[in-house]
Each structure stands twice: as C-alpha cells, then as structure tokens.
N, C-alpha and C positions, 0 to 999 in steps of 0.2 A: 504494500500500500504506500502511496506517495505521502510525503509530509506536507506541512502547511506552506512551505516555500515552493512547492511544485506548481508548474503551470496547469497541471491536471487537477490540483486540489487534493486535500486529504481524503484517505479512504478509497482511492481509485484502485481497482483490482489490476495488478500488474504481474509480469513475470520478466525474467531476463537472464543475463549472463554476467557473471562477475568473477571473482578470484577463487582460488582453491579454498576448501573448507565448507563445502555445502552440506555436511552432515550436521545441520543445526536447525532449530525451530525459528530462529530470528537471524536476520542479516541486514547490514547497512551497505548500500551500493550507490554510486553516482547515478543521477537521473538519466544520463545518456546511455547507461547500460541496461535500461529496462524499457519495456514497451507495454501498451495496453493489452490485456488478455483478448485474443481474437474471439469473436462471438462463435459459440458452438463448440469450442475446444475445451477439453477437460484440463484440470490442473496437471494431471499426469502427462498429457501430451505436451503441455507448455514446458514442463520440466525436461522432457525428453529431447525436444528438437533444437534449441538455440545453438549449442556447440556443434552437434553433429551435422545439422542441416546447413549451418553457415559454412562449415568446412567443406561439405560436399558441393554446395552452391559455388563457392570460390573455385573449386577444382573444375567444375563444368564450364564456368565462365572463362577460366584461363585456357581451357581446351577449345574454346570457341564453338561450343555446342550449338547444333541447329537441328530443327525438326527433320526427321527422316534418316538421321544417322544411326549407326549401330554403336552402342556403348557396352563395353565389357566391364563388369564389376568383379574384381578378383577377390576371393575370400569373403563371401557374403556372411554376415554375422554381426559385425560391429555396428555401432550406431551410424558411423559415417557411410559404410557400405550400403546399409539399408536406406539411408537418406539419399544416396546417389541413385539407387534404383528408383525410388519414388519420384525424385525430382526429374530425372531423365525421362521417365515415362510421361510425366506431366508436360514436359517440353516437346513431346511428340517423337521421342526416340524409341527404337527397339533396344531392349536391354537383355543382355545375357549375363548370367552369374556363374560363379564357380564356388565350390566348397568341398572340403574333405568329408563333410557330414552328409549322409544320405537324407537325414531329416531336414537339414537346412536347405538342401537342394529342392526338396519337395515343397518346403514353405516358400522358397523364393518364387516358385511357379505360381503359388496362390497369391503372392504379392504382385504378380504381373510380369515376371520375367518370361521372355519368349522361350528360353531354354536354360538349363542348368547342368553343368558338367563337374566331374570329379577333379578337384584341384591337383590331385596326385597323378592324373593321366599325363603321359608324355606330351601329347598334343591335344588341343581342343579345336573342334571343327567350327571355328569362328573367324570371320574377317571383320575387324572392328575399326571404326573411325577413331574412337577414343577408348583408351583403357584406363580404368581407375584402379591404381595399384597401391596397396598398403601392406602387402605381405613381405615382399623383398626377395631375397635370394632363392627361396623355395619355389617361387613361381615366375621369377623374372624372365627366364628364357621362353617359357610358354607365352607370357604376356607379349613379348616382343614379336614372336612368331605370328601372333594373331593380328598384329597391326596391318592395316592396309598401307600401301605406299603413301607417304605424306601424312600418316596418322599421328595422333598425339597420345603419349603415355604420361599420365599425371600421377605423381608420387606424393603421398602424404604420410608415409610411415614405413616401418619395416619390422613386422612382428616376428619374422623368422631370422632376422639378422640385419646388420647395418651396411654390409658391403656386397656388391654384386659385380659380376664380370660383364664387361661390355664388348660385344662383337662389333668391332669398328666397320668391317665391310658391310655387315647387315645394316648398320646405322646409315652409312652414306649411300648405299644402293637403294635402300627403302626410303631414304630422305625423311625419316620420321623425327618427331620432336620429343625430348624428355623434359618434362616441366615439373619443377618442385612447387608445392603449394601447402598452405596452412590456413588458419582461420581468416575470415574475411573482414571487411570494413564495417563501419556503422551504416553506411549507405547500403551495403549488401545485406546487413541485418534487416533493414527496412524492406528490402526486396523479398527476402525469405519470409518475413512476417506476412507480407501481402500474399505470397503463394500459399502459405498455410491457411490464411483466411479464405482463399479461393477453394480450398478443399484438398490440397496435397495430402496424401496418406502420411500419417505419423505413426511409426511402428514402435509400440511399447512392448518390450519383451516380457517383463514381469515387475510387479510392485512388491515392496517389502515395507513393513512399518519401520520407522526410524530405529527402534530398539533392536531390530534384527539386521542391522547393517552388515554384521559379520557374515551372515548367510548370503547376502547379496554379493559381497566381495568374493566369497568362495565360489559362487556361481560364475562370476566374472573371471576369476583365476583359472577355472576349469575350461573356459572358452565355450560354455554351453549357451550363451545368450544369442538371441537374434534380435538386434535392435537395442534400445536403451533400457537399462535396469533403473527403476525409479524408487527412491525412498519417500515414503508418505508420512504425514503427521496431520493432526487436526487443524482445520482452517481456523484462523483467528485474526 
C-alpha cells in the first residue's frame, strides 16, 4: 500500500519488485519500484511475475522478437523460462520447449508450446529464430545447432555451469548472434505490466505459507518447480 506522500494516495493496492529479503510480512520500497495491482490478477500472480517476466521480456526485446517467428525455450521450469513461453506466445510466436523432465514437457504443451523435447537428446528437431538459453554448457551445442542462419541466442544464466565452448566456424557461417541479457528497465516494467493486464498467462507453480518457506526452498533446490514458487501470508 502506498503512503501519504504517494501520488496514488494511501491504501492503494500495489505490488512490485524491490531488493532481496522478500520472506517478510512488511517491506518498504521506493515508489518507482511498485505498480498498481492489475485488475483481475491475484496476489499470487502479482508476486510471481515482476522479476521473471521482466527478465524474459528484456530477452525477447533484445532478440528483436516478431510475430510468426519460432522461439526455442531451453530448460522449461524456471520462472523466466515459463515467462518467455507465455510472452512469446502472446506476441504471436511459435514456441518450442525442452526439459529433462517428462512431466515438465507435458505441462509445457498444456501451457501452449507447439512441441517439447528431451533436453538430454543429442539433437532437437527445431529450426529457431530465437533461442532463450539459461542452462549453459549442458545444452549449449544443441541450442546453437537449432538456430536458423542469422538467428539470435539470448543468454540469461547458466544452471549447468559458467563456461561453454564456442565453435567459431559455426558462428561465422551461420552468422548468428549471442546476446547477454538480464533484468529490464522501469519502462519495460510498465510494458510487462500492460501485457499482464491484457491477459498474458502467469504460471504459479505452487504456494506455501510464509512459515513453510523451508519447504518451498527445498522444492526449488530439487528443481521440481514449473514457474514461480510463491510465499503467502494474510493480507493487511
């Protein structure tokens, strides 16, 4: 809720993105870090989307996404990968996902992926304009192979390691781009908020009461989540 010095006035229902330390019932944040709660969205959805969807949105924008393109999301399961799937679909793209988990591949199809492949397969039958890559060395070669000539590979993490081998002939013959990306700007936060208000899917994996945060972290450490895990507490 905004304070008395806010242009929105006291008691306005808001959500947002701030610093580390979200395992709390109360927090203080600068006004520019919060936005009005979009109509029709639950508090759980509002907690789930700012960081993940802002990061995914920036990745797609840096890749110059356009309707009709094919977007490959590698390692579906994280909040960012699920956000990339939802946003790319909303933007008119065909989305293909990969995962080591059969259950996650099946769920990706229900979320709108056109196909889902096993991340451990040597090759995936995909020709992608854009690859959203957050796994790293375990999937790097497959991701590069799937790029169309002139495609864009956007990297925002490396869950399997921090170093990859780059095949230089493949790079210059395919003429593809490797783009690093991270969280977006305040302007992009507004753009993402508008998309969520329009009805972009926000995938919440599971909710836990605040006093069960240890169980939530254990699920996250096991890599069982598909989307964001949300901690809940009483509204006040």
